[in-house]
N, C-alpha and C positions, 0 to 999 in steps of 0.2 A: 881387817878385812879391805884392804885398798883395792882388790880386783872388783869385789862386790859394789863397792862405793863407786868405782868408775863406771860400771855396768849400769849402776842406777843414775848416775848422771848423764851418761849416754843416751839412756832411754828418755829421760826427761827432756833433752835437748831435742831429740828425734821427734817428740810428741809436739813440743812447742813448734818445730820447723813444719810439722805436717799442719798444725791448726793455722800457721801463717799461710803456707801453700793454698790451703783451701780458702782462706779470707780473700787471697789475692785472686785466685782462678773463679770464684763461685761469680763475681759480678761479670766476668766474660763469659762464663758458660750461659748465665741467664741471658746475657745480652744476644748470645748466639741463638739460645732458643726462642727469644723474642722475636730476633729478625727472621727466623725460619717460620714462625708462627704468623707473622704479619704478611709474609709473601705468600703464605698459603691462604691466608684470608683474601689476598688479592687476586687469587687463583693463579699464582705464580710460584716458582720454587728455584733457590740456588741450584746449579747442577752440582750434586755430590759426585764423588769419584766413581761411585758404583751405581749412578742412576739408571743406567741401562747400558751396559756393555757383556756382551759374551761371545766367545769365539765359537764357531763351528768346530766339532772335531773332526779329524781326517776319517774317523772311522764310519762317519755319517755320509762321506762322499761316494760309497760304493754303489748306490742306486741314483736314478734320475732325481726322485723326491727325497727332499730332507725332512724328516718327522719333525712336526711342530715344535715339541720341547727340545730339539737338538739345533733348530734353526737359529742362525746368529742374531745378535741384538745389538742394537746401537740406537741410543735415545740421547737426545740432547737435555730433556728435562723430565721430571717425574711423571709417569702417566696419569691423565686427568680421570676423574670420575664421570663417566657418561653411562647413558642407559639407551635403550632402544627409543624411548620417547624423546630423547635429546634431539636438537634440529640443526640441520645444515643450512647455512644460509648461501643462495645463489644470488650475487649483486654486481656492482661495477658499472660498466658500460654495458648494460643490458636494458631491453625495454620493459621487461617485466620481472622485476627482482621478487624472489620468493624463498620461503622457507620449507624445507621438508624434513619430516621426521626419518630417522634411521630406519624404522620398520616399514615406512611407505617406501623407501628405496628399494628395500629387498622384494618388494611386490612388483617391480618394474622388470621388463623384459631384460634377461641376463646373459651373460656369455663368459665360458670358463677359458683361462689361458695358462700354460705352464710356463713361468718367467723365473730365470736367475737373477738374485738381486745380489749386488756386490757393494759394500762401503767404499766410497771414493778413496779413502785413506787406508784400505786394506792391503796388507801385504801377503798374509796367508788365510787366516780363518775367518775373515769377515765377508764370506760369501756362502749361498745356499741357494736351493731351488725348491719352488712349490708350485701347486696349481691353485689358482686365484679365481674365484668366482665373483662376478659383481656387474654392474650397469656401466655401459660405455660413458664416459663423462660427456662427449658430445651430446647425448641424449639430454642431459641436464641444462647444456647451454642452448640447445635448440628450444627448449621450453622456455628459457628465460629469454630468448631473442637478442642475439648479438647486436651491439650497435656498430655504427661504422666506426671503421679505422682500430678495431680491437687487434692488438699485436701479441699479448701475451695474457697468460691466466695464471692467477697467483693461487696457490693452494695454501690454506692456512690450517695448521693444526690448532686443537684445542688445549695442547700443553703450553706451557708459559713459564718464563723464567728469566733470570738475569745473565748476561754475556758480558764479561769484562765490566766497565762503567756504565754500561746502557741501562736505561729505567726498563722495567719488566715488559716481556714481550712475548709474542707467540712464536713458535716456529713457522717458518713459512719458505716456500719456494716457489718461483715461476717458470712455466715453460711456454715456448712458442706457441702461437695459436694453431699452428699446422699440428704441432705433435698433439695437443690438447683434443683436436677434432678427429685425430686418427682413431679408427675403431677399436683398435688395441690398447688404448688408454682407458682403463676403467676405474671406477669406484668399487674397491672390493670389499666384501664383507664376510667371505668364506675363505678357507686357507686349508688345503688338502682335505675338502670334504667337511670340515667342522667350522664352527663361528669362530670368527678372528680371536684369538687369545688376545688378552689386554696388552701384553707387551709387545703384539705385533699390530696394534692400531684399533681394537674393538671400540665402537662398533664397526666402522668402516674407514678405510684408508684409500689413498691413491696408489695405483700399480701403473708406472711410466716404464713400459718394457724397454730394455736394451739401454736405458740410461742408469747412471749411478744411483744407489739407494736412496739418497738424501731427498731427490725428487718425487720419491714415491711417499709422500707425506702421510703420517699416521694420525689416527684421531681427526681426522678431517672435519673441520667445523665451517670453514668457509671456501667459496670459490668466488674469485673476484676478475672480473674481465677488466684488462687495461689496455689503454691507448697508447702506452709509452713503455720503456723499458723500465723494469723494477729496479729501483736503486735502494731496496730495504737491507737491513744488516747481512741477513743469512745469504743475500745475493752480492752484496758488496764486499763483505768482510771474511765470508767463508766459501769453501769450495770454489777458490779462485785459482787457477793456474798462473803462477808469477814466475817469469824469466827477466834475467839481466839482459839489458839491452844497452845499446851505444849510449844512449841518453835515459838513464834511470832504469825502469820496470816496464815489461810488456804485462798486460793482464787479459786474461779471457775467463769465461764462467766455463766451470767443468760440466760436462753434459754426458756425451755417449761413453760407454764403457768401451774400454781399448780390449784388444785380443789378448788373451792370458792362458797360461796352463799351470798346472800344480801337480807334483807328485805326490802321491798319497801312499804309496806302497813300494817298497819298503820306506820306513821312517828314516830319517836322518839319525845316523849313528848305529845303524842295524848291524849285525854281525851275520853273516850268511856262509854256508859251505860252497866250495867249487861245485858248478853244475848249473841246471836251470833255475833262475830266479825270476820271478813275475814282477815286472815293474808297471806300475797301475797309476792312472791319474784321471784328472777332468781338465776339460778346456772349455772356454766360451769367449764369444766375440760380440756380445751385445746385440745390434740390430743386425749384425751380419753373421754369417755360420763359420765354423771351421771348416778349412779345406785339408789341412794337415796338420800332424804333430810329429815331430822328430825328437829322439832321444840320442844322447851322447853319454858314453860311459868312460871316456878318457878327458874330462874336463874341457870339452868343446873341440877337440882336435879333428874329430870325425862324428857324423850324424847318420843316423839311419831312421827309417820311416816306423812309426808306431801304427798299430792297427785301431783305428777309430769306429766306434759304434755309429751306425746311421744316424743322422738326425732326425728325429721324429717331430719335433716342435721348433719353431723359430724362438729365438730369444733365451734359449736354455743353453747350460752346458752339456757336453758329451763326455761319455767315458772312454777311455783309451788304453791299451795295454802294449807291452812290448816284452818280448820274450829275450831275455839276458843270459847268457851261458858263460860266465867267467870260469876259466880254469886255473888261473895264477892266483895265488894268495897275495894281499897286498890291500892298500887302500884306494878306493874309487870314488871319483866325483862324478855322480850320475846327474845330467841336466837334460830339461825338457823346454822346448820352445814349440810354439803353434804359429800358424798363418791362417788368416781368415780368407773368405772366398773373394774378398776384394784386393786380395794380395797384400794386405797389411801384415807386417810380422811382428812378433812379439820383441821387443827391445833387448838386446843383450846388456846394453849399459844405460842408466837413466841420463838424459841430457844434462850435461854439466852446467848449463845455465839455468836450470829449474832450482827455485829456492823453496817452492812450497812441498806439502806433504800428500799431495793427490796423484791419481793415475799411476800406481806403482805396479808395472807390468814387465818388470824385468825377467829374464830367465830364472826359472826356479831350479835349485840344485840340492842333493842331499850327498852326505858322505857315507859311503858302505864300506865295510872291512868283510873281505873275503878271507876265510881263514880255515885251515886244514883242522882235523880233529886234534885236540890235546894242544893246540897252540893258544898263546896268551897275548893279549894286548901290551 
């Protein structure tokens, strides 16, 4: 029975190898679990690949507001466990530092703003729009009494974790005092008429309208007044525009959202019949407003104006549409570009000197196939 004996030997070898692999990897797995438990005990966490990342689907871009479950998600660390009784600390260069519970914040005079947020490194789906309700940040700063020489306000999240070889730290960003004191910069606790979902910052988060989403810090735990520029990790090593220069590199902090448009219909790769085709999309410009959107159906050789819906709110995207009427079968590259009311255009090509991954506002294009009945790709 040579075949049976060989099979038995192979099975025994496989079992021994399996036990060896388990003995080898078990300590590594235990070490990994211990490390994760240790970090959680510190209130920190390694950033797992799926700690907080979800693209918004283009199907949610057909209306002004994005439903909460479809709003894009970007988190650095795991959401912390907070409650309405948890407290927010206002401190730094202020005359009267204080702590305030989240449920107390909700009882202060509020305002609502409809704001489009975009991830600074988003090419397509890292953008959505919601109506946020909260308390102007300046109300809390005035209550604390700003000291002399305050230049920046640091917004500190309750989420903590490890980045690169750094010790555990919270996610934090700073904004200039002028932006912090603007009445439209708010501490929000409601999103589209409902309490903030945990993944969007419950119990409260900052909303810094017109600036990229990383400045709208979630799970806000601290507000610190600074009399100097913030040189902490997330201001120094992340969200920095880096360009090659004659001597080394030039660096600047990424802040304001750039003008941008997206084609949401038809989807890239769509097959359509000759005749009327509706091309639709969204466009936004941060603190500015959209002045025009143009569409090309011949890969940018010629451009035609799209119909742009009226701006109802500042800081939000607008919906636009273009009536395309292809008559000839073939492959078409459809391109969209926008210009804001300050004359700033969406860029055709990214600056070749840029070496970072932020402010991706190049033209958006899709490939569409116009085919007659019965034709094949």
